[in-house]
C-alpha positions, 0 to 999 in steps of 0.5 A, spaced: 499 499 500 505 504 501 507 503 493 501 505 491 501 512 496 509 513 493 507 512 486 499 516 487 498 524 489 492 527 492 488 530 497 485 527 503 479 530 502 478 526 494 472 523 493 471 515 492 468 512 487 466 507 493 461 508 498 459 503 505 463 499 510 468 494 508 466 486 508 470 480 509 467 476 503 472 472 498 473 472 491 476 468 485 480 470 480 481 465 473 487 466 469 494 463 468 502 465 466 508 466 468 511 468 473 519 469 472 518 462 469 514 459 474 507 457 472 501 462 476 495 461 477 491 466 480 486 464 484 482 470 489 483 477 488 481 484 491 480 491 489 483 496 494 482 503 493 485 509 498 482 516 498 488 519 500 492 518 493 486 516 489 490 510 487 485 503 485 490 497 487 488 490 484 491 484 486 491 477 484 493 472 488 496 465 488 492 463 494 485 462 495 480 465 500 484 473 500 479 477 501 479 485 505 480 482 512 486 478 510 488 483 505 494 486 510 496 479 513 497 476 506 501 481 503 505 482 509 507 475 512 505 469 507 509 466 502 506 466 496 506 470 488 501 476 487 500 481 481 499 487 483 496 493 478 497 499 481 492 505 477 495 512 480 489 518 481 483 515 479 477 518 476 472 520 480 467 516 476 470 510 473 466 508 468 464 500 467 467 497 461 472 502 462 479 500 458 485 502 463 491 502 458 498 500 461 498 502 468 504 500 473 504 492 475 509 489 480 509 482 480 512 480 488 514 473 491 514 474 498 518 468 499 518 469 508 517 475 512 523 478 510 524 476 503 520 479 498 522 479 489 519 484 486 518 486 478 516 491 475 512 491 469 509 496 465 508 495 457 503 492 454 498 491 460 490 492 460 485 492 466 478 493 464 472 494 469 466 489 466 462 490 472 463 496 478 461 494 485 456 500 488 459 500 495 465 498 499 465 490 500 462 490 492 464 486 487 468 488 482 469 484 475 473 484 470 479 482 466 486 482 466 492 482 461 500 483 462 502 481 455 509 477 456 515 479 456 521 477 457 525 482 463 532 480 466 532 473 462 525 471 466 518 472 462 512 474 465 505 474 464 498 473 466 491 473 462 485 472 466 478 475 469 476 477 477 472 478 481 474 482 487 471 484 494 473 492 494 476 495 499 477 501 502 485 502 505 
């Protein structure tokens, strides 16, 4: 989440495109790709909104049952692979069916509590939001496509859909 704050500027009074209170519902991601040459399968996803930086982060995890209530712990200490798509300076109103081209994408591999390997991929990325939940905790649906890209001799890619609860940070 600090990554999103470092990337995006904004004001603390920025209106949120999300309304309501967060819930602990968990939803799935269905997609596959390559994570540094290792097969990656998305099993859960969470959409996070930060009103202070006006940033939206879609996180896709290789572990099931990640939701608003478990997001912080999963990102902080649980081993596994994840893809984080950060959209900085989100418009006041997101439109259904909108395609966000070339957002900031980070592939992260948490090895243990203190060791994390990350790789940034910034080209050939498309995020399409096909349905936006009406409130925080509502379900956001869409498609994420990261074109195959070789970085430092390793291949990174992902293609799949997601149904993610929206959480406020």
